C-alpha positions in Angstrom: -6.9 33.3 12.7 -5.8 32.6 9.6 -6.3 34.1 5.9 -5.1 32.1 2.5 -3.5 34.8 -0.2 -4.2 35.0 -3.4 -1.3 32.9 -3.9 -2.9 30.2 -1.8 -3.6 26.6 -3.3 -4.9 23.7 -2.3 -3.0 20.6 -1.2 -4.3 18.5 -3.9 -3.6 14.6 -3.5 -3.7 15.1 0.7 -5.9 11.8 2.7 -6.3 10.4 5.1 -5.1 6.8 7.0 -9.0 6.3 7.0 -9.6 6.8 3.6 -7.1 4.6 2.3 -8.5 1.9 4.9 -10.4 -0.6 4.2 -10.1 0.7 0.1 -11.0 -1.4 -1.9 -7.6 -2.0 -4.6 -7.9 -2.4 -8.2 -5.2 -3.4 -11.0 -3.9 -1.9 -14.0 -6.5 -4.4 -15.8 -9.3 -3.5 -13.4 -9.5 -6.0 -11.9 -10.0 -6.0 -7.5 -7.0 -6.9 -6.4 -7.6 -6.9 -2.7 -8.4 -3.9 0.2 -5.6 -2.2 2.3 -6.0 -3.6 5.7 -2.7 -1.1 7.4 -1.0 1.5 6.5 2.6 0.9 8.5 4.4 4.3 9.1 8.3 4.3 9.1 7.7 7.4 11.7 11.9 7.9 12.1 12.0 9.0 8.0 8.4 10.6 8.1 7.2 8.6 5.5 4.9 5.6 4.4 6.4 2.6 4.6 3.9 -0.4 2.9 0.3 -1.0 2.6 -0.7 -4.1 3.9 -2.9 -5.7 1.3 -5.2 -7.9 1.9 -5.4 -11.0 -1.2 -7.9 -14.1 -1.9 -10.0 -16.4 0.1 -14.0 -16.3 0.1 -15.6 -14.2 2.9 -12.5 -13.6 4.5 -11.3 -17.7 5.1 -8.1 -17.4 3.9 -7.7 -14.2 2.7 -3.3 -13.7 2.9 -1.5 -10.0 3.8 1.4 -8.5 1.9 3.4 -6.2 3.0 3.3 -3.2 -0.8 6.0 -1.0 -1.6 3.7 2.4 -0.8 5.0 3.2 -4.6 3.7 0.2 -5.7 0.4 2.3 -5.5 -1.4 5.3 -6.9 -4.6 6.8 -6.8 -6.9 7.3 -10.2 -8.5 10.5 -10.1 -10.9 9.9 -12.5 -12.4 6.7 -10.6 -11.6 8.0 -7.3 -9.9 4.7 -6.7 -7.0 3.2 -5.5 -4.2 1.5 -8.1 -1.7 -1.4 -7.5 1.0 -1.4 -10.0 1.2 -5.3 -10.6 -1.0 -8.2 -11.5 -2.6 -10.5 -10.0 -0.5 -13.4 -11.2 2.6 -11.7 -9.6 0.7 -11.2 -6.4 -0.6 -14.6 -6.5 3.2 -15.9 -5.7 4.2 -12.7 -3.9 5.2 -13.6 -0.2 2.8 -13.0 2.1 1.6 -13.6 5.8 -1.6 -14.9 7.1 -4.0 -12.2 9.4 -3.6 -13.8 12.8 -0.1 -15.1 12.7 2.8 -13.1 13.3 3.7 -10.3 11.2 6.8 -9.9 9.7 9.0 -7.5 12.0 8.8 -4.2 9.3 12.3 -2.8 10.8 14.2 -5.8 9.4 15.2 -3.9 6.4 16.8 -7.0 5.1 13.4 -8.4 5.2 11.9 -5.3 3.2 14.6 -5.0 0.7 13.5 -9.0 -0.4 10.1 -7.2 -0.5 10.8 -4.0 -2.4 12.8 -6.4 -4.6 10.2 -8.8 -5.3 7.8 -6.0 -6.7 11.2 -4.4 -8.5 11.0 -1.2 -7.0 13.8 0.4 -4.7 13.6 0.0 -1.0 14.1 4.2 0.1 16.3 3.5 2.7 19.0 3.0 0.2 18.1 6.2 -2.2 
């Protein structure tokens, strides 16, 4: 039996992947920019490498997917939303891929570096 001490505090910000996948994402302006389709885990480094965001299209047609650095997201505690720190115009011009095509090789660090650089984040494997 585990007992909690008076010094124990609940872990704030711990979320299951199933709560994130399918979650609607908004940008800082409050505009809907898509949904989280998948989380890509770097098992060797014990971290989330990318969130795959779906954006665009109508009724699921023409929707593109984008690998986004996990650091580009934050949780809004006031509205219980996932907020992407990228504006819609930058997202429209971003490198993406189609859901039914071959997905990128997420372990390719050159590809990953280009994604992180596009969104102005430093790849975690370079720090």
